[in-house]
C-alpha positions as CSV (number, residue, x, y, z in Angstrom):
1,M,-5.2,-29.0,-26.8
2,P,-2.6,-28.6,-24.8
3,T,-2.5,-25.3,-22.7
4,D,0.3,-23.4,-20.5
5,S,-2.6,-20.6,-18.8
6,P,-5.5,-20.2,-17.6
7,T,-6.9,-18.3,-20.5
8,G,-6.6,-21.5,-22.5
9,R,-4.2,-20.3,-24.6
10,A,-1.6,-22.5,-26.4
11,A,1.7,-23.3,-25.4
12,A,3.9,-21.1,-28.4
13,D,6.2,-24.1,-29.0
14,D,3.2,-26.7,-29.3
15,F,3.5,-27.5,-32.6
16,S,1.3,-30.7,-33.0
17,T,-1.2,-29.2,-35.5
18,V,-4.3,-30.5,-34.7
19,V,-7.0,-28.3,-36.8
20,W,-5.6,-27.5,-40.3
21,P,-5.6,-23.9,-42.4
22,V,-7.4,-24.4,-45.9
23,E,-6.8,-20.9,-46.9
24,V,-4.2,-18.2,-45.3
25,R,-5.2,-14.7,-46.5
26,L,-3.2,-11.8,-45.8
27,K,-4.7,-8.1,-46.0
28,K,-2.0,-5.3,-45.8
29,E,-3.9,-2.6,-45.8
30,E,-6.1,-3.5,-43.7
31,K,-3.5,-5.0,-41.5
32,R,-5.3,-8.3,-41.0
33,L,-4.3,-12.5,-41.3
34,E,-7.3,-14.3,-42.2
35,I,-6.5,-17.9,-41.6
36,D,-10.1,-20.6,-42.7
37,F,-9.6,-24.0,-40.8
38,E,-10.8,-27.2,-42.3
39,D,-13.2,-27.2,-39.5
40,G,-15.0,-24.3,-40.1
41,R,-13.7,-21.4,-38.5
42,S,-12.5,-18.5,-39.5
43,F,-10.5,-15.9,-38.2
44,S,-9.3,-12.3,-38.4
45,L,-6.3,-11.5,-36.5
46,P,-4.9,-7.7,-36.2
47,A,-1.5,-6.9,-36.4
48,E,-1.0,-5.6,-33.3
49,L,-2.2,-8.3,-31.7
50,L,-0.1,-11.2,-33.4
51,R,2.5,-8.8,-33.1
52,V,2.1,-8.4,-29.0
53,E,1.3,-12.3,-28.6
54,S,4.5,-13.5,-30.8
55,P,5.8,-16.7,-30.1
56,S,8.9,-15.4,-30.2
57,A,11.8,-15.5,-26.9
58,E,11.8,-12.1,-27.4
59,V,8.4,-11.4,-26.1
60,Q,7.1,-14.8,-24.4
61,G,10.3,-15.2,-22.6
62,H,11.3,-19.1,-21.0
63,G,8.1,-18.7,-18.8
64,P,4.7,-17.4,-18.5
65,S,6.5,-15.0,-15.7
66,Q,8.5,-13.9,-18.2
67,K,6.8,-12.3,-21.0
68,T,7.2,-8.9,-22.5
69,I,4.6,-6.3,-22.9
70,V,5.3,-5.1,-26.1
71,T,3.7,-1.1,-26.4
72,G,3.8,1.1,-29.3
73,R,2.7,-1.4,-31.6
74,R,-0.4,0.1,-32.6
75,H,0.1,0.7,-36.6
76,V,2.1,-2.2,-36.9
77,G,1.8,-4.2,-40.3
78,I,2.8,-6.9,-41.5
79,M,4.8,-6.9,-44.8
80,A,5.4,-10.3,-45.8
81,L,4.3,-14.1,-44.6
82,E,6.9,-17.3,-44.9
83,A,6.3,-21.1,-44.6
84,V,8.4,-22.8,-42.0
85,G,7.6,-26.6,-43.2
86,N,4.3,-27.8,-43.4
87,Y,3.2,-26.7,-39.2
88,A,3.5,-23.2,-39.3
89,V,4.3,-19.1,-40.9
90,R,6.7,-16.7,-39.7
91,I,5.6,-13.3,-40.0
92,K,7.8,-10.7,-41.3
93,F,6.0,-7.1,-39.3
94,D,7.1,-4.0,-41.0
95,D,8.9,-2.9,-37.4
96,L,10.7,-5.9,-38.2
97,H,10.0,-8.0,-35.6
98,D,10.4,-11.8,-37.9
99,T,11.5,-14.4,-35.2
100,G,8.3,-15.7,-33.7
101,I,7.0,-19.0,-35.7
102,Y,3.1,-19.5,-35.6
103,S,2.5,-22.6,-35.7
104,W,-0.9,-23.4,-36.9
105,Q,-2.6,-24.4,-34.2
106,Y,-1.3,-21.1,-32.0
107,L,-3.0,-18.9,-34.8
108,Y,-6.4,-20.8,-34.3
109,K,-5.9,-20.5,-30.6
110,L,-5.1,-16.9,-30.9
111,G,-8.1,-16.4,-32.7
112,Q,-10.6,-18.7,-30.3
113,T,-9.2,-16.2,-27.6
114,Q,-8.5,-13.2,-29.3
115,D,-10.8,-10.8,-27.6
116,G,-9.7,-12.5,-23.8
117,L,-6.0,-11.4,-24.9
118,W,-7.1,-7.8,-26.1
119,Q,-8.9,-7.0,-23.2
120,D,-5.9,-8.5,-21.3
121,Y,-3.4,-6.6,-23.3
122,L,-5.7,-3.5,-23.0
123,D,-5.6,-3.8,-19.0
124,I,-2.3,-4.6,-18.6
125,L,-1.4,-1.8,-20.2
126,T,-3.8,0.9,-18.7
127,E,-2.5,-0.7,-15.2
128,E,1.3,-0.1,-16.2
129,G,0.7,3.4,-17.5
130,L,1.7,2.2,-21.0
131,S,0.3,3.1,-24.8
132,R,-0.4,1.4,-27.7
133,D,0.4,4.5,-29.5
134,P,4.7,4.7,-30.8
C-alpha cells in the first residue's frame, strides 16, 4: 500500500482499492462510521477524526507541508454518505464540510492508524494552544 508519511498514512488521492468493504454503517447518534472489510478487519471511525483528516484539498492542501489543523470539531456529526463510483464515499458533515472523497483504501488506512493519528492531532492542538471545542 503506497504511503506518503512515516506514520504510514495513505495518500489522500490514492484510489487504488486493495481491500473492499463488505458493510458500511453510519451510526449518526454515536457520530461514527463503521466499516467491515473483506479481509475480516473492522473499524469504527469517529466523525471528528474523519473530519480533521479529511482528504479534501481544504484540509490536506496540495502537499504534506500544507496540511491545515482543523479545530473546534469535538461535536461534529455525519449527516449523510454518498457513494462515489464503487471506490469511495463522500461524507457530508453537519458543519457543512463535504468536499473530501474518502477512498476505501484511505478509510482502511485511517482505521489501521487511527490511534497514532489521533494522538498526533491532540499533540499538535496542545503545542499550538488550540482546542477541539468550538
